[in-house]
C-alpha positions as CSV (number, residue, x, y, z in Angstrom):
1,M,-99.3,-87.1,54.9
2,N,-97.9,-90.7,55.5
3,A,-96.5,-93.1,53.0
4,E,-99.8,-94.9,52.4
5,Q,-101.7,-91.7,51.8
6,F,-99.0,-90.6,49.5
7,K,-99.2,-93.8,47.5
8,Q,-103.0,-93.3,47.0
9,W,-102.3,-89.6,46.0
10,A,-99.6,-90.6,43.5
11,K,-101.8,-93.4,42.1
12,S,-104.7,-91.1,41.5
13,R,-102.3,-88.9,39.4
14,N,-100.6,-91.7,37.5
15,I,-97.2,-91.1,39.2
16,Q,-95.1,-94.3,39.5
17,V,-93.5,-94.4,42.9
18,F,-90.9,-96.7,44.5
19,D,-90.2,-97.8,48.1
20,K,-86.4,-97.7,47.8
21,L,-83.8,-95.7,46.1
22,E,-80.0,-96.3,46.6
23,N,-79.6,-96.6,50.4
24,F,-82.8,-94.9,51.3
25,M,-86.3,-96.3,51.8
26,I,-89.8,-95.0,52.7
27,N,-90.5,-94.2,56.4
28,Q,-86.8,-93.4,56.9
29,K,-86.0,-90.2,58.8
30,V,-83.6,-87.9,57.0
31,T,-82.4,-84.3,57.1
32,Y,-83.3,-82.2,54.1
33,T,-81.1,-79.3,53.1
34,N,-82.7,-76.9,50.6
35,E,-81.0,-74.9,47.9
36,Y,-80.3,-72.0,50.3
37,G,-78.4,-74.2,52.8
38,V,-81.3,-74.4,55.3
39,S,-81.6,-77.8,56.9
40,F,-84.8,-79.4,58.1
41,E,-84.3,-82.4,60.4
42,D,-86.5,-85.4,61.1
43,K,-88.3,-85.4,57.8
44,T,-89.8,-88.8,56.7
45,I,-89.4,-90.2,53.2
46,I,-92.9,-91.0,51.9
47,G,-91.9,-92.2,48.4
48,F,-89.6,-92.0,45.4
49,S,-90.1,-91.4,41.7
50,S,-88.0,-91.0,38.6
51,P,-86.3,-87.7,38.6
52,N,-88.4,-84.8,37.3
53,S,-86.9,-82.0,35.0
54,Y,-85.6,-80.3,38.1
55,G,-83.9,-83.4,39.3
56,G,-86.2,-84.1,42.2
57,C,-87.2,-87.7,43.0
58,V,-87.6,-87.9,46.8
59,F,-90.9,-87.1,48.3
60,L,-90.9,-86.0,52.0
61,D,-93.5,-85.3,54.7
62,K,-93.3,-81.5,54.3
63,D,-95.8,-78.8,53.5
64,S,-95.2,-79.2,49.7
65,Y,-95.1,-83.0,49.7
66,W,-96.0,-83.0,46.0
67,F,-92.7,-81.4,45.0
68,P,-89.9,-83.9,45.2
69,V,-86.4,-83.0,46.3
70,K,-83.1,-84.1,44.9
71,L,-81.4,-87.2,46.3
72,S,-78.3,-85.0,46.9
73,Q,-80.4,-82.8,49.3
74,I,-81.0,-85.6,51.9
75,K,-78.8,-87.3,54.4
């Protein structure tokens, strides 16, 4: 899923998304490190939202794109 497809998906679910957050922006390549310390390189940011109850606010082009990760989990 790319950033434009994600925006349409989010809009259909009334999720407010942003193009930038701190020093990150959509379409930027990042490394995501999950809670077990496993890193996934070359992931693309497809959007940002307000933090959810888990603290996630960064949406990435991964299999579970609908589940945002924490800002602290990307570099």
